[in-house]
Structure formats: structure tokens, C-alpha cells
VEXDOFI-279172 format. One line per 3 residues: number of its first residue (from 1); their letters; for each residue x, y, z of N, C-alpha, C. Coordinates in steps of 0.1 Angstrom, whole numbers, plus 5000, padded with zeros to 4 digits. Each point is the difference from the previous one (the first is absolute). Layout:
<sites>
NUM	A	X Y Z X Y Z X Y Z; ...
</sites>
This chain:
<sites>
1	XXX	4864 4781 5034 4992 5010 4993 5007 5004 4988; 4994 5000 4988 5006 5004 4987 4995 5013 4996; 5008 5008 4994 4997 5013 4996 5001 5002 4985
4	XXX	4991 5007 4994 5002 5004 4986 5005 5014 4999; 5008 5004 4990 5004 5013 4999 4989 5010 5000; 5002 5011 5007 4989 5010 5002 5004 5013 4993
7	XXX	4990 5008 4997 5003 5014 4994 5006 5009 5011; 5010 5007 4996 5007 5009 5009 4991 5012 5003; 4999 5003 5013 4992 5012 5004 5009 5009 5008
10	XXX	4998 5013 4999 5007 5010 5007 4991 5007 5011; 4987 4997 4999 4991 5007 5009 4992 4991 5009; 5002 4987 4999 4992 4991 5008 5007 4987 5002
13	XXX	4996 4992 5009 5007 4987 5002 4995 4990 4990; 5006 4988 5000 4997 4990 4990 4986 4996 5001; 4994 4998 4988 4986 4996 5001 4997 4988 4991
16	XXX	5010 4994 4993 4997 4989 4991 5009 4988 5004; 5002 4997 5013 5007 4989 5004 4991 4988 5000; 5004 4989 4994 4992 4988 4999 5005 4990 5011
19	XXX	4990 4994 5007 5003 4991 5010 4991 4988 4998; 5003 4989 5008 4992 4988 4999 4986 5003 5006; 4999 5010 5008 4987 5004 5006 4993 5010 4990
22	XXX	4987 5000 4998 4994 5009 4991 4999 5014 5006; 5001 5001 5013 4999 5013 5006 5014 5007 5000; 5001 5013 4998 5013 5007 5000 5006 4999 5013
25	XXX	5014 4998 5001 5007 4999 5013 5002 5014 5005; 5001 5002 5013 5003 5012 5006 5015 5004 4997; 5002 5012 4995 5013 5004 4996 5010 4999 5011
28	XXX	4995 5004 5012 5010 5001 5011 5004 4986 5006; 4994 4990 4994 5003 4986 5004 5010 4994 4990; 5003 5006 4989 5009 4995 4990 5014 5005 5002
31	XXX	5010 4991 4999 5014 5004 5002 5004 5009 4988; 5007 5010 5003 5004 5010 4989 5015 5002 4999; 5005 5000 4988 5014 5004 4997 5000 5013 4993
34	XXX	5007 5010 5005 5001 5013 4994 5014 5000 4993; 5000 5004 4988 5013 5001 4992 5003 5014 4997; 5013 5004 5003 5005 5012 4994 5001 4998 4985
37	XXX	5001 5010 4992 5001 4999 4985 5015 5001 4995; 5005 5012 5001 5014 5002 4995 5010 4992 5008; 5008 4993 4993 5011 4992 5007 4995 4987 5006
40	XXX	4987 4997 4999 4995 4988 5006 4992 4992 4989; 4991 5006 4993 4993 4993 4989 5007 5003 4987; 5004 5013 4998 5006 5004 4988 5013 5007 5002
43	XXX	5009 5000 4990 5013 5007 5001 4998 5013 4992; 4999 5011 5006 4997 5013 4993 5012 5008 4998; 5012 4995 5002 5012 5008 5000 5002 5010 4989
46	XXX	4999 4995 4988 5002 5008 4988 4991 5012 5000; 4987 4998 5002 4991 5011 4999 5001 5010 5012; 5002 4994 5012 5001 5009 5011 5012 5009 5000
49	XXX	5012 4993 4997 5012 5008 5000 5000 5011 4989; 4996 4996 4988 4999 5011 4990 4991 5011 5003; 4989 4997 5007 4991 5011 5004 5005 5008 5012
52	XXX	5007 4993 5009 5007 5008 5010 5010 5010 4994; 5008 4995 4990 5009 5009 4993 4993 5012 4994; 4988 4997 4994 4992 5011 4994 4996 5010 5011
55	XXX	4996 4995 5011 4996 5009 5011 5011 5008 5005; 5012 4994 5002 5012 5006 5005 5004 5012 4991; 5001 4997 4987 5004 5010 4991 4991 5012 4999
58	XXX	4987 4997 5003 4990 5011 5000 5003 5011 5011; 5007 4996 5010 5003 5009 5011 5015 5003 5001; 5007 4997 4989 5014 5003 5000 5010 4991 5007
61	XXX	4995 4988 5003 5009 4990 5006 5006 4991 4989; 5013 4996 5002 5007 4991 4990 4999 4986 5006; 4992 4991 4993 4998 4987 5005 5013 4992 5003
64	XXX	5010 5003 4992 5013 4993 5001 5007 5003 5013; 4996 5011 5007 5006 5004 5012 4994 4992 5012; 4990 4992 4998 4993 4994 5011 5000 4985 5000
67	XXX	5010 4994 4993 5002 4985 5001 4989 4992 4994; 4998 4988 5005 4991 4991 4994 4986 5004 5005; 4991 5004 4991 4987 5005 5003 4990 4989 5003
70	XXX	5004 4987 4998 4991 4989 5002 4997 4999 5015; 5008 5006 5009 4998 4999 5014 4987 5008 5004; 4995 5008 4991 4988 5008 5003 4987 4993 4995
73	XXX	5002 4988 4995 4988 4993 4996 4993 4995 5013; 4987 5004 5002 4993 4996 5011 4994 5011 5008; 5008 5009 5006 4995 5011 5009 4992 5010 4992
76	XXX	4991 5008 5006 4993 5010 4994 5009 5010 4993; 4995 5005 4988 5008 5009 4992 5004 5013 5008; 4990 5005 5007 5003 5013 5007 5011 4998 5010
79	XXX	5001 4988 5007 5011 4998 5009 5013 4999 4992; 5000 4994 4988 5012 4999 4992 5006 5013 4996; 4991 5009 4994 5004 5012 4995 5004 5010 5012
82	XXX	4992 4999 5011 5004 5009 5011 5013 4996 5006; 5004 4987 4998 5013 4996 5005 5012 5006 4992; 4997 5006 4989 5011 5007 4992 5001 5014 5005
85	XXX	4993 5004 5010 5001 5013 5005 4991 5010 4993; 4990 4996 4993 4991 5009 4992 4990 5006 5010; 4996 5012 4997 4988 5006 5007 4987 4994 4995
88	XXX	4989 5003 5007 4988 4994 4996 4995 5003 4986; 5003 5012 4995 4996 5004 4987 5008 4991 4989; 5013 4999 5003 5008 4992 4990 4997 4985 5001
91	XXX	4996 4995 5012 4996 4986 5001 4988 4998 4991; 4990 5009 5001 4989 4998 4991 5003 5001 4985; 5009 5009 4997 5004 5001 4986 5007 4988 4995
94	XXX	5009 4994 5009 5007 4988 4996 4990 4988 4999; 4990 4999 5009 4990 4990 4999 4992 5001 4987; 4997 5012 4996 4992 5002 4988 5008 4996 4988
97	XXX	5013 5003 4999 5008 4996 4989 5002 4984 5000; 5001 4995 5012 5001 4985 5001 4987 4994 4994; 4989 5004 5005 4987 4994 4996 4996 5003 4985
100	XXX	5005 5011 4995 4997 5003 4986 5006 4989 4991; 5013 4996 5003 5006 4990 4992 4995 4986 5004; 4997 4998 5013 4996 4987 5004 4987 4996 4994
103	XXX	4990 5009 4999 4987 4997 4995 5000 4996 4985; 5010 5004 4993 5000 4997 4985 5011 4990 4996; 5010 4999 5008 5011 4990 4996 5005 4991 5012
106	XXX	5003 5006 5011 5006 4993 5011 4991 4989 5006; 4987 5002 5000 4991 4991 5006 5002 4985 4995; 5003 4999 4987 5001 4986 4995 5014 4996 4997
109	XXX	5010 5009 5004 5014 4996 5000 5003 4991 5012; 4995 4988 5000 4997 4993 5012 4998 4985 4996; 5003 4991 5009 4997 4986 4996 4997 4992 5013
112	XXX	4992 4989 4998 4996 4991 5011 5011 4991 5003; 5003 4999 5013 5011 4991 5004 4996 4985 4997; 5010 4993 4996 4998 4985 4997 4995 4993 5012
115	XXX	4990 4992 4997 4994 4992 5011 4988 5006 5007; 4998 5013 4997 4989 5008 5007 4986 4994 4997; 4997 4998 4987 4987 4995 4997 4997 4986 5006
118	XXX	5010 4991 4999 4999 4987 5006 4997 5001 5015; 5007 5009 5007 4999 5002 5014 4986 5005 5003; 4995 5009 4993 4986 5005 5002 4990 4990 4998
121	XXX	5001 4992 4990 4991 4988 4997 5000 4991 5012; 5012 4997 5005 5001 4990 5011 4993 5006 5013; 5002 5013 5002 4994 5006 5012 4985 5000 4999
124	XXX	4994 5003 4989 4986 4999 4998 4995 4986 5002; 5007 4990 4995 4997 4986 5002 5000 4996 5014; 5009 5006 5008 5002 4997 5014 4989 5007 5009
127	XXX	4992 5009 4994 4990 5006 5007 5002 5014 5005; 5011 5006 4996 5002 5014 5004 4993 5010 4991; 4995 5010 5006 4995 5012 4993 5012 5009 4997
130	XXX	5001 5005 4988 5012 5009 4997 4996 5014 4998; 5008 5009 5005 4998 5014 4998 5013 5007 4997; 5000 5012 4995 5012 5008 4997 5000 5012 5010
133	XXX	5011 5003 5006 5002 5011 5009 5012 5007 4995; 4999 5011 4993 5011 5007 4994 5000 5015 5002; 5012 5005 5001 5002 5015 5001 4999 5007 4987
136	XXX	4999 4992 4989 4998 5006 4987 4986 5006 4999; 4998 5011 4994 4986 5006 4999 4991 4990 4993; 4987 5000 5004 4991 4990 4996 4998 4999 4985
139	XXX	4998 5011 4993 4998 4998 4985 5012 4993 4993; 5012 5002 5004 5011 4994 4994 5001 4985 5004; 4997 4997 5013 5000 4986 5005 4990 4992 4992
142	XXX	4988 5005 4998 4990 4993 4994 5003 4997 4985; 5006 5010 4993 5004 4998 4986 5011 4990 4999; 5010 5000 5009 5011 4990 5000 4994 4986 5002
145	XXX	4992 4998 5009 4995 4987 5003 4992 4994 4988; 4992 5009 4994 4992 4996 4988 5009 4997 4988; 5010 5009 4998 5009 4998 4989 5007 4986 5000
148	XXX	5004 4996 5012 5007 4988 5001 4991 4988 5004; 4987 5003 4999 4990 4989 5003 5001 4994 5013; 5005 5008 5010 5001 4995 5014 4987 5004 5007
151	XXX	4992 5008 4995 4988 5005 5007 4990 4988 5003; 5000 4990 4991 4991 4989 5002 5002 4992 5013; 5012 5002 5006 5003 4992 5012 4997 5008 5013
154	XXX	4996 5012 4999 4999 5009 5011 4985 5004 5002; 4995 5000 5012 4987 5004 5003 4999 5015 5002; 5010 5006 5004 5000 5015 5003 5014 5005 4999
157	XXX	5000 5013 4998 5013 5007 5000 4999 5013 5009; 5009 5001 5009 5001 5012 5008 5013 5007 4996; 4999 5012 4997 5012 5008 4995 4999 5014 5006
160	XXX	5011 5007 4997 5001 5014 5004 4991 5009 4991; 4997 5012 5005 4992 5009 4992 5009 5010 4993; 4996 5005 4989 5008 5010 4993 5001 5013 5008
163	XXX	4991 5003 5008 5000 5013 5007 5007 4999 5014; 5005 4988 5003 5008 4998 5012 4992 4998 5013; 4987 4999 4999 4992 4998 5012 5002 4986 5006
166	XXX	5004 4991 4991 5004 4986 5005 5014 4997 4993; 5010 5001 5008 5014 4999 4994 5009 4990 5007; 4999 4998 5013 5010 4991 5007 4995 4986 4998
169	XXX	5009 4990 5002 4996 4986 4999 4991 4997 5011; 5001 5006 5012 4990 4997 5011 4986 5005 4996; 4999 5011 4993 4988 5005 4995 4994 4991 4990
172	XXX	5008 4995 4991 4996 4991 4989 4995 4987 5006; 5007 4995 5009 4996 4987 5006 4987 5002 5008; 4998 5011 5007 4987 5003 5006 4989 4999 4990
175	XXX	5002 5006 4989 4990 5000 4989 4997 4985 4995; 5011 4993 4999 4999 4986 4995 4992 4992 5010; 5002 5002 5013 4992 4993 5010 4986 5003 4999
178	XXX	4996 5013 4998 4986 5004 4998 4994 4993 4988; 5008 4999 4989 4995 4994 4988 4998 4985 5002; 5007 4994 5009 4999 4985 5002 4989 4997 5011
181	XXX	4993 5011 5005 4990 4998 5009 5005 5000 5015; 5012 5005 5002 5005 5000 5013 5001 5015 5005; 5002 5001 5013 5001 5013 5006 5015 5002 5005
184	XXX	5006 5011 4994 5014 5003 5005 4999 5002 5015; 5010 4994 5007 5001 5001 5014 4994 4988 5008; 4993 4992 4992 4995 4987 5006 5011 4990 5002
187	XXX	5002 4996 5012 5011 4991 5003 4999 4987 4993; 4987 4996 4997 4998 4987 4993 5005 5000 4986; 5003 5011 4994 5005 5001 4987 5013 4993 4998
190	XXX	5009 5000 5011 5013 4994 4999 4999 4985 4997; 4989 4994 5004 4999 4986 4998 4996 4996 4986; 4996 5009 4992 4994 4996 4987 5006 5008 4988
193	XXX	5010 5009 5002 5005 5008 4989 5016 4999 5001; 5006 4999 4988 5014 5000 4998 5004 5010 4989; 5010 5009 5003 5004 5009 4990 5013 4995 4994
196	XXX	5002 5002 4987 5012 4995 4993 5005 5012 4992; 5013 5003 5002 5006 5012 4993 5015 4999 5001; 5007 5010 4993 5014 4999 4998 5008 5011 5008
199	XXX	4993 5009 5007 5006 5011 5006 4997 5001 5015; 5008 5007 5008 4997 5002 5014 4987 5007 5002; 4996 5008 4991 4987 5008 5001 4988 4990 5001
202	XXX	5001 4989 4992 4990 4990 5000 4999 4993 5014; 5011 4997 5005 5001 4993 5013 4995 5010 5011; 5005 5012 5000 4996 5010 5011 4985 5003 4999
205	XXX	4995 5002 4987 4986 5002 4999 4991 4989 5005; 5004 4988 4997 4992 4988 5005 5001 4999 5015; 5012 5003 5005 5002 4999 5015 4991 5010 5007
208	XXX	4997 5011 4994 4992 5010 5007 4986 4995 5001; 4996 4990 4992 4987 4993 5001 5001 4986 5006; 5012 4997 5006 5002 4987 5006 4998 4988 4990
211	XXX	5005 5003 4988 4999 4990 4990 5013 4994 4997; 5001 4987 4999 5012 4993 4996 5005 5003 4986; 5013 5000 4997 5005 5003 4987 5009 4989 4995
214	XXX	4999 4998 4987 5011 4992 4993 5007 5010 4991; 5013 5001 5002 5008 5009 4992 5006 4992 4989; 5001 5006 4988 5005 4993 4988 5013 5006 4996
217	XXX	5010 4991 4998 5013 5004 4998 5004 5004 4985; 4990 4998 4991 5003 5003 4986 4997 5014 4996; 4995 5008 5010 4996 5014 4996 5012 5010 5003
220	XXX	4996 5012 5005 5010 5010 5001 5004 5005 5014; 4996 4992 5010 5003 5004 5014 5014 4995 5004; 5005 4989 4994 5013 4994 5004 4998 4992 5013
223	XXX	5008 4990 5001 4999 4991 5012 5003 5006 5013; 5010 5009 5000 5003 5007 5013 4988 5008 5005; 4994 5008 4991 4988 5008 5003 4989 4991 5006
226	XXX	4997 4989 4993 4989 4991 5004 5003 4993 5013; 5012 4995 5002 5003 4994 5013 4998 5010 5011; 5005 5012 4998 4999 5010 5011 4985 5004 5003
229	XXX	4992 4999 4990 4985 5003 5002 4993 4989 5007; 5006 4988 5001 4995 4989 5008 4986 4995 4996; 4999 4995 4987 4988 4994 4996 4997 4986 5006
232	XXX	4988 4995 4999 4997 4987 5005 5008 4989 4992; 5001 5001 4987 5008 4991 4991 5006 5008 4989; 5010 4994 4993 5006 5006 4988 4999 4989 4989
235	XXX	4995 5004 4989 4999 4990 4988 5011 5004 4990; 5006 4989 4995 5010 5002 4990 4996 4999 4986; 4987 4996 4998 4994 4999 4986 4985 4999 5002
238	XXX	4992 5004 4989 4986 4999 5001 4995 4986 5004; 5007 4990 4995 4996 4986 5003 5000 4996 5014; 5008 5007 5009 5000 4997 5014 4988 5005 5008
241	XXX	4993 5010 4994 4990 5006 5008 4988 4991 5004; 4995 4992 4991 4989 4991 5005 5004 4991 5012; 5012 4995 5000 5004 4991 5011 5001 5009 5013
244	XXX	5006 5012 4999 5001 5008 5011 4986 5004 5006; 4991 5002 4991 4986 5004 5005 4993 4988 5006; 5004 4988 4997 4994 4989 5006 5003 4999 5015
247	XX	5011 5007 5004 5004 5001 5014 4992 5011 5008; 4994 5009 4992 4993 5011 5006 4988 4996 5009
</sites>
């Protein structure tokens, strides 16, 4: 089955998949790959770290006192700022300062990892439906995908909400399953969905839905973190992913 690039949707499942049959296929019969965004498809280090620094300074924290801030790429922002010992009010103040800079500058201080586009092209050729499952708020995720012209490869994007009603990776994956025509909690999902990401949160979130994971070593989790999280497979480069998925 061959697929043409589809328009990205945040509120419905894929509707423009082309197949050799003139009738549209059932979404829940199509194999799906869910991709994390930060540290998996794109390298957001410059933008995220500078925005974290902005948020920290807004609540009187000195960024230089907290080591390499790239370790905070991936988890929800409220978890990150709460981890500095901030109260709820200061967490929200820090997030506001982070997002103020991110919306205008940090969002595009980012770059696509080498080999990503070729990998996505190959997966579409191999018959996989592609979706994004990211803890980044939806408006930012959609802008990033469009800016780097990655949106053409994805049928849907599941992301966190700005108001925090959908924030954990498990919540985001549940939303992704719904957008792909599946029911969270359906044991059959494990046979047709694979999650790909660079942090333990991706692996744990997928496991909560009994979904296999491919961890990627070029992101920000580090090999020790990934091995401890026990993914199904670990990829050392984007080019390895199509071959790994052929084993799925």
C-alpha cells in the first residue's frame, strides 16, 4: 500500500490516505507510528534552554546554579519548574515567562535531525501511518511541524494543551490513539502501534497503553536512561528506524 502525504490534523484522524482500493481504509486497521517531537524529530536545545533560563530568572533562580538544562528537554514544564522547589504560583509565573520568549523566538531556535525526512519518506512508502505525540503544547507543535515542512508526512498530531488538561505523555498517547481511530485500553492496539521517542517518559507513557517503543539515542534521554526504561528497541540513527519497524 502506498501513501501520499496528508494534511496534518489536530482534531480528527487521517482522511486523505490514498490506497490501491478506491474505498477508504479503516483507520484502526492501518499500522501507526507515533513520534515524539523534541529530541526525536527536531533538536530544540537552543530554544528550549534559553527559554528555560528566561523562566528561571523570572522567579529569581540563577540558571548557572542548575547545571546542564538540556536534561529538562522532554518532560512537561510544570514538572520541570516544580522540581526547582517553586510553589504553584511561581511555577505558573515561570511557565509564562518561558512561553513569552518561546512564542516569538525560541520556537524556531530548532533544527531537524539529519536523516529525518528520508526516514519519514521511507516509512510512508512502507505503509505506515505517521502521527506525532508530543508533550509540547499543540499550537507550538503545529507551528514547528509546518515551519520545517514536516507536517506533510503526518496525518495527525496529538499534543499537550496549554491549560494543562492534557499534559502527561500517557494522556497525549491516549489522544493520539483516538485520532488514529483506536480506543485507549483496547489490547489490540499493541499489535498495530509503535511509539518512538528519546526519553523515559515516552517509553512509560506508551507502556501504560501496552504499546511497544523504539527509543532513539540521539536525543536527550541518554543511553543509561533509555536502557533502564526497557524499550522494545533502541535506534542509533533515523536511518535505522524503517528496518526496526519491519520487525514489528
